[in-house]
N, C-alpha and C positions, 0 to 999 in steps of 0.2 A: 439507602445503603450508607452505612457510616464510611467515612474517609479511610479508616484503617482496614475495613473489610474490602473496600474497592482496591486499595493498594495490595492487599494480600492476594486477591483474585488476579490482579494484573501481574504480580510476580509469578504466580502459578502458570499463567498463560505464557509468559516469557520463558520460563524454565522448560515448558513442554513443547515449545515450537520446534518444527523440523529445522534442520540446518539451513539458515537463510542469512545471506550477507546484505548489508546496506552500503551502497556506494557513496562516495563523497559527493558525487553529482546529485544523487537523490536528496541528501541532506541539504546541499546548497539550494536545490530547487524548492524544497519545503520552506526553508528560511525566507527565500525571495518571495515566493508566492503567498505565504501566510503572513509575512511581516512580523513573525515572532521575534522576541528578544531572548528566547531560551538558549542555553548552551548547546553546542553541537552534540555533546554527549547525550543530553536530554532528548534532542531531536532524533538521534540514532535509536534510542530506546523507544521513543514514541512511534517511529515508523515500524519498528519490529512489532510493537504491541498492536498497532493498527492492522498490520498484516495478520496477526494472530486472531483478530476479531472480524476480519473482513470476509465478504462473500465474493467468490469468484464470479466474474462476469465475462462476457464475450463482446468484443468490438464488432459492431454490425458490418463494418467495412474491413474485412480481413486483408484485402490487398494493401490498403494503406497501412495497416498494422505491420505487415512484413517490411514494407518500404521504410517505415519510421524506425525500425529496429534492426537495420542492416541485414535484412533477409533472415534474421533469426526468429524463431517462433517465440512470441511473448505471451505471457499469461497476465490477465488483468484482475485486480482485486479492488472492490469498492468498500470504502468505510467512511461514513459521515460526509458523503459528497466528494471525497478524494478518491482518485484512481491511483493505485500503486502498480507500476509496470515491473514485472518480474521476468528476467531473462537469465537462463543458466543459474537458477537458484540465487539470484541477486536482485534486490530491489534497485532498479537502475534509475528510475525517476518517479515523480509523482506530480499530480496536477488536479485542480478542481475541474470536474468534467460536466458536460451536458449529458445527464444520464440517459437522454433519449438516444444517444449514439451507442449505447450498450444494451445488451439483453442478458437476462440471468442465465446461468448455466444450470440452475436448479430452481424449483418452484419458490423456495423461501428467499432467494436472492432478490436484491433491489426491493 
């Protein structure tokens, strides 16, 4: 796929995403954990794009999931080995995960 075609497809994904916010904490965590030198604005878009292409997964230990998210139900999305944690329609954090700790919510996930 040519770079311009990929860019066009990414723009279409971003335009058609449901209303999702990205927190400053999620941007900070991506920068820290990935070591990227990209701008915060690019990371913000990157996280939204990752969300748009991600597969929803389930954490195998649901109790720890609730405790880690202040007793709020979180949804988890996996993209390229990264887990995006979504609470109240906001990407609240992200991390590289051991995928063995997650299971797919549908057959094509993971």
